[in-house]
MARGU-653010 format. One record per residue (C-alpha): x, y negated, z. Coordinates in pm, 1 decimal. Each point is the difference from the previous one (the first is absolute). Layout:
BEGIN
<site><c1>X</c1><c2>Y</c2><c3>Z</c3></site>
...
REM end
This chain:
BEGIN
<site><c1>7685.5</c1><c2>-9153.1</c2><c3>8347.4</c3></site>
<site><c1>-8.7</c1><c2>242.8</c2><c3>291.9</c3></site>
<site><c1>103.5</c1><c2>-39.3</c2><c3>363.3</c3></site>
<site><c1>341.2</c1><c2>165.6</c2><c3>-46.5</c3></site>
<site><c1>91.4</c1><c2>-239.5</c2><c3>-282.7</c3></site>
<site><c1>-100.6</c1><c2>-299.5</c2><c3>214.5</c3></site>
<site><c1>204.6</c1><c2>128.6</c2><c3>295.7</c3></site>
<site><c1>303.7</c1><c2>49.9</c2><c3>-225.3</c3></site>
<site><c1>-42.6</c1><c2>-353.1</c2><c3>-137.4</c3></site>
<site><c1>-12.9</c1><c2>-143.1</c2><c3>354.2</c3></site>
<site><c1>318.4</c1><c2>187.7</c2><c3>98.8</c3></site>
<site><c1>178.1</c1><c2>-115.5</c2><c3>-315.3</c3></site>
<site><c1>-94.8</c1><c2>-367.0</c2><c3>54.7</c3></site>
<site><c1>97.4</c1><c2>14.9</c2><c3>371.0</c3></site>
<site><c1>343.7</c1><c2>139.5</c2><c3>-83.4</c3></site>
<site><c1>67.0</c1><c2>-223.5</c2><c3>-301.3</c3></site>
<site><c1>14.7</c1><c2>-332.0</c2><c3>184.5</c3></site>
<site><c1>-252.8</c1><c2>-157.8</c2><c3>-237.6</c3></site>
<site><c1>-226.9</c1><c2>-257.3</c2><c3>166.4</c3></site>
<site><c1>-319.0</c1><c2>69.0</c2><c3>-197.8</c3></site>
<site><c1>-129.0</c1><c2>239.7</c2><c3>-266.5</c3></site>
<site><c1>-332.5</c1><c2>-24.4</c2><c3>-183.7</c3></site>
<site><c1>-131.0</c1><c2>292.2</c2><c3>-203.8</c3></site>
<site><c1>-313.6</c1><c2>-4.6</c2><c3>-214.2</c3></site>
<site><c1>-116.2</c1><c2>304.3</c2><c3>-194.0</c3></site>
<site><c1>-352.2</c1><c2>3.4</c2><c3>-136.4</c3></site>
<site><c1>-234.5</c1><c2>-68.3</c2><c3>290.4</c3></site>
<site><c1>264.2</c1><c2>47.5</c2><c3>274.4</c3></site>
<site><c1>198.8</c1><c2>-293.0</c2><c3>141.9</c3></site>
<site><c1>271.5</c1><c2>53.3</c2><c3>261.4</c3></site>
<site><c1>213.7</c1><c2>-268.4</c2><c3>165.3</c3></site>
<site><c1>283.2</c1><c2>98.6</c2><c3>234.8</c3></site>
<site><c1>182.8</c1><c2>-272.5</c2><c3>198.0</c3></site>
<site><c1>294.2</c1><c2>64.2</c2><c3>228.7</c3></site>
<site><c1>133.5</c1><c2>-218.6</c2><c3>278.9</c3></site>
<site><c1>367.1</c1><c2>-87.5</c2><c3>12.7</c3></site>
<site><c1>52.8</c1><c2>112.4</c2><c3>361.8</c3></site>
<site><c1>-102.2</c1><c2>363.7</c2><c3>-13.5</c3></site>
<site><c1>-118.2</c1><c2>53.1</c2><c3>-357.6</c3></site>
<site><c1>-340.0</c1><c2>101.1</c2><c3>135.8</c3></site>
<site><c1>-241.8</c1><c2>9.1</c2><c3>-293.2</c3></site>
<site><c1>-325.5</c1><c2>-195.3</c2><c3>-5.4</c3></site>
<site><c1>-226.4</c1><c2>176.2</c2><c3>-250.6</c3></site>
<site><c1>-306.1</c1><c2>-129.9</c2><c3>-179.2</c3></site>
<site><c1>-191.8</c1><c2>261.9</c2><c3>-195.7</c3></site>
<site><c1>-289.2</c1><c2>-104.4</c2><c3>-224.4</c3></site>
<site><c1>-197.4</c1><c2>234.5</c2><c3>-222.0</c3></site>
<site><c1>-312.4</c1><c2>-83.3</c2><c3>-194.9</c3></site>
<site><c1>-120.3</c1><c2>363.4</c2><c3>-10.7</c3></site>
<site><c1>-104.7</c1><c2>174.9</c2><c3>324.6</c3></site>
<site><c1>301.1</c1><c2>45.1</c2><c3>226.8</c3></site>
<site><c1>-95.8</c1><c2>360.3</c2><c3>85.4</c3></site>
<site><c1>148.9</c1><c2>113.1</c2><c3>-330.7</c3></site>
<site><c1>352.4</c1><c2>-120.5</c2><c3>73.0</c3></site>
<site><c1>35.7</c1><c2>-3.4</c2><c3>377.8</c3></site>
<site><c1>-262.3</c1><c2>209.1</c2><c3>181.5</c3></site>
<site><c1>212.1</c1><c2>66.3</c2><c3>313.4</c3></site>
<site><c1>175.6</c1><c2>-339.1</c2><c3>8.4</c3></site>
<site><c1>-325.2</c1><c2>-197.3</c2><c3>-12.5</c3></site>
<site><c1>-156.1</c1><c2>188.6</c2><c3>292.3</c3></site>
<site><c1>307.2</c1><c2>61.1</c2><c3>217.1</c3></site>
<site><c1>56.1</c1><c2>-350.5</c2><c3>148.5</c3></site>
<site><c1>-359.2</c1><c2>-23.1</c2><c3>124.9</c3></site>
<site><c1>19.4</c1><c2>346.6</c2><c3>158.2</c3></site>
<site><c1>322.6</c1><c2>-82.5</c2><c3>186.0</c3></site>
<site><c1>-21.2</c1><c2>6.8</c2><c3>380.1</c3></site>
<site><c1>-13.8</c1><c2>-334.5</c2><c3>175.9</c3></site>
<site><c1>169.1</c1><c2>111.0</c2><c3>324.3</c3></site>
<site><c1>376.8</c1><c2>-58.0</c2><c3>7.3</c3></site>
<site><c1>250.6</c1><c2>273.5</c2><c3>55.2</c3></site>
<site><c1>212.8</c1><c2>-25.6</c2><c3>314.0</c3></site>
<site><c1>333.6</c1><c2>177.4</c2><c3>7.5</c3></site>
<site><c1>311.1</c1><c2>-29.3</c2><c3>213.1</c3></site>
<site><c1>294.6</c1><c2>-187.8</c2><c3>-148.3</c3></site>
<site><c1>321.2</c1><c2>204.3</c2><c3>-19.0</c3></site>
<site><c1>263.3</c1><c2>-276.5</c2><c3>30.8</c3></site>
<site><c1>108.9</c1><c2>-226.0</c2><c3>288.6</c3></site>
<site><c1>-361.0</c1><c2>-96.0</c2><c3>70.3</c3></site>
<site><c1>-110.0</c1><c2>359.5</c2><c3>59.6</c3></site>
<site><c1>-208.0</c1><c2>-101.5</c2><c3>301.5</c3></site>
<site><c1>-232.0</c1><c2>-201.5</c2><c3>-227.2</c3></site>
<site><c1>-299.5</c1><c2>122.7</c2><c3>-198.3</c3></site>
<site><c1>-11.2</c1><c2>-99.2</c2><c3>-367.2</c3></site>
<site><c1>-338.7</c1><c2>-98.4</c2><c3>-140.3</c3></site>
<site><c1>1.7</c1><c2>82.0</c2><c3>-371.4</c3></site>
<site><c1>-220.2</c1><c2>-104.7</c2><c3>-288.8</c3></site>
<site><c1>-267.3</c1><c2>259.1</c2><c3>-83.0</c3></site>
<site><c1>-54.2</c1><c2>-146.7</c2><c3>-349.2</c3></site>
<site><c1>163.7</c1><c2>-196.9</c2><c3>-279.3</c3></site>
<site><c1>-103.3</c1><c2>-364.0</c2><c3>-10.3</c3></site>
<site><c1>74.7</c1><c2>-354.0</c2><c3>116.3</c3></site>
<site><c1>79.9</c1><c2>-56.4</c2><c3>369.0</c3></site>
<site><c1>-168.6</c1><c2>-289.8</c2><c3>179.7</c3></site>
<site><c1>63.0</c1><c2>-103.0</c2><c3>361.1</c3></site>
<site><c1>-320.2</c1><c2>-213.8</c2><c3>14.7</c3></site>
<site><c1>-365.1</c1><c2>83.9</c2><c3>-67.7</c3></site>
<site><c1>-20.7</c1><c2>-315.4</c2><c3>-216.9</c3></site>
<site><c1>230.4</c1><c2>-294.6</c2><c3>-79.8</c3></site>
<site><c1>-162.6</c1><c2>-230.2</c2><c3>257.3</c3></site>
<site><c1>3.0</c1><c2>253.8</c2><c3>287.9</c3></site>
<site><c1>284.5</c1><c2>83.2</c2><c3>243.3</c3></site>
<site><c1>214.7</c1><c2>311.0</c2><c3>-46.3</c3></site>
<site><c1>-122.0</c1><c2>329.2</c2><c3>148.3</c3></site>
<site><c1>319.4</c1><c2>66.5</c2><c3>203.8</c3></site>
<site><c1>334.6</c1><c2>-165.1</c2><c3>72.0</c3></site>
<site><c1>328.0</c1><c2>149.9</c2><c3>118.1</c3></site>
<site><c1>-30.3</c1><c2>53.9</c2><c3>375.5</c3></site>
<site><c1>-378.9</c1><c2>34.8</c2><c3>-6.3</c3></site>
<site><c1>-158.3</c1><c2>287.3</c2><c3>192.2</c3></site>
<site><c1>-229.5</c1><c2>221.1</c2><c3>-205.0</c3></site>
<site><c1>-246.7</c1><c2>267.2</c2><c3>101.3</c3></site>
<site><c1>-90.3</c1><c2>308.4</c2><c3>-196.9</c3></site>
<site><c1>-251.0</c1><c2>-108.7</c2><c3>-266.8</c3></site>
<site><c1>109.5</c1><c2>-366.4</c2><c3>-16.6</c3></site>
<site><c1>28.1</c1><c2>-136.8</c2><c3>-355.5</c3></site>
<site><c1>364.1</c1><c2>-69.1</c2><c3>-89.3</c3></site>
<site><c1>-41.0</c1><c2>-119.8</c2><c3>-360.4</c3></site>
<site><c1>-202.3</c1><c2>48.9</c2><c3>-317.0</c3></site>
<site><c1>111.9</c1><c2>157.4</c2><c3>-326.1</c3></site>
<site><c1>-175.6</c1><c2>-97.9</c2><c3>-319.4</c3></site>
<site><c1>-36.4</c1><c2>283.3</c2><c3>-248.8</c3></site>
<site><c1>-215.6</c1><c2>-34.0</c2><c3>-311.0</c3></site>
<site><c1>-174.7</c1><c2>-313.4</c2><c3>136.2</c3></site>
<site><c1>-88.6</c1><c2>180.7</c2><c3>325.6</c3></site>
<site><c1>144.6</c1><c2>-120.3</c2><c3>330.3</c3></site>
<site><c1>84.9</c1><c2>292.7</c2><c3>228.6</c3></site>
<site><c1>55.6</c1><c2>-74.2</c2><c3>368.9</c3></site>
<site><c1>301.7</c1><c2>185.7</c2><c3>137.0</c3></site>
<site><c1>-48.3</c1><c2>88.8</c2><c3>366.1</c3></site>
<site><c1>257.7</c1><c2>96.4</c2><c3>260.6</c3></site>
<site><c1>4.7</c1><c2>369.2</c2><c3>91.1</c3></site>
<site><c1>195.5</c1><c2>-69.4</c2><c3>319.1</c3></site>
<site><c1>-8.6</c1><c2>-249.1</c2><c3>283.9</c3></site>
<site><c1>313.7</c1><c2>-201.2</c2><c3>57.4</c3></site>
<site><c1>190.4</c1><c2>-312.1</c2><c3>-92.0</c3></site>
<site><c1>87.1</c1><c2>-119.1</c2><c3>-354.6</c3></site>
<site><c1>381.1</c1><c2>4.3</c2><c3>-23.8</c3></site>
<site><c1>46.3</c1><c2>-85.7</c2><c3>-366.4</c3></site>
<site><c1>-207.6</c1><c2>-82.1</c2><c3>-308.6</c3></site>
<site><c1>178.2</c1><c2>164.7</c2><c3>-292.7</c3></site>
<site><c1>-193.4</c1><c2>-152.6</c2><c3>-292.5</c3></site>
<site><c1>-46.8</c1><c2>-361.5</c2><c3>-109.7</c3></site>
<site><c1>-351.4</c1><c2>-138.3</c2><c3>-34.0</c3></site>
<site><c1>-154.6</c1><c2>39.4</c2><c3>-348.1</c3></site>
<site><c1>260.1</c1><c2>259.8</c2><c3>-103.5</c3></site>
<site><c1>-72.4</c1><c2>315.8</c2><c3>-197.0</c3></site>
<site><c1>29.3</c1><c2>319.2</c2><c3>204.9</c3></site>
<site><c1>34.8</c1><c2>362.7</c2><c3>-101.3</c3></site>
<site><c1>-163.5</c1><c2>307.9</c2><c3>149.6</c3></site>
<site><c1>175.7</c1><c2>105.2</c2><c3>323.9</c3></site>
<site><c1>208.6</c1><c2>-322.5</c2><c3>11.7</c3></site>
<site><c1>82.5</c1><c2>-108.4</c2><c3>359.4</c3></site>
<site><c1>-197.7</c1><c2>-310.1</c2><c3>102.3</c3></site>
<site><c1>48.7</c1><c2>-43.2</c2><c3>377.1</c3></site>
<site><c1>216.0</c1><c2>129.1</c2><c3>284.2</c3></site>
<site><c1>-198.1</c1><c2>52.0</c2><c3>321.9</c3></site>
<site><c1>150.5</c1><c2>66.7</c2><c3>343.3</c3></site>
<site><c1>-245.4</c1><c2>240.7</c2><c3>166.9</c3></site>
<site><c1>148.4</c1><c2>-46.2</c2><c3>352.4</c3></site>
REM end
């Protein structure tokens, strides 16, 4: 099974409304789960043979992703705010660990380089730092939620 077939399967499952699909062929096992809210797939891919044969780019790409967030202006009514976006696909966490306090709250002042959150991708926790100084206006993602590449995470007022 090649990368294009897996991508097509993910798209099909996301659009079908099915909650979970398991596929086993030979030494490849794939499980795709979707959430009810946004039909965002959660994919588990297991292969007994070396993974380089089936997914050479997909296996290396998440580790090579940049850790610094992308900041871009928002085009709607909050155009004066800077949007901090996710640089990678993964799970969003507001705390460094369950027993620690959150990194930032709404109304908190942040400096350039301050850690805003962590995103777990492939069992690695990536600290997401602020690229601008300012005040947190809104947190756009719930704790422990899956996030996509370039998904808005925070609104920051740079003034």
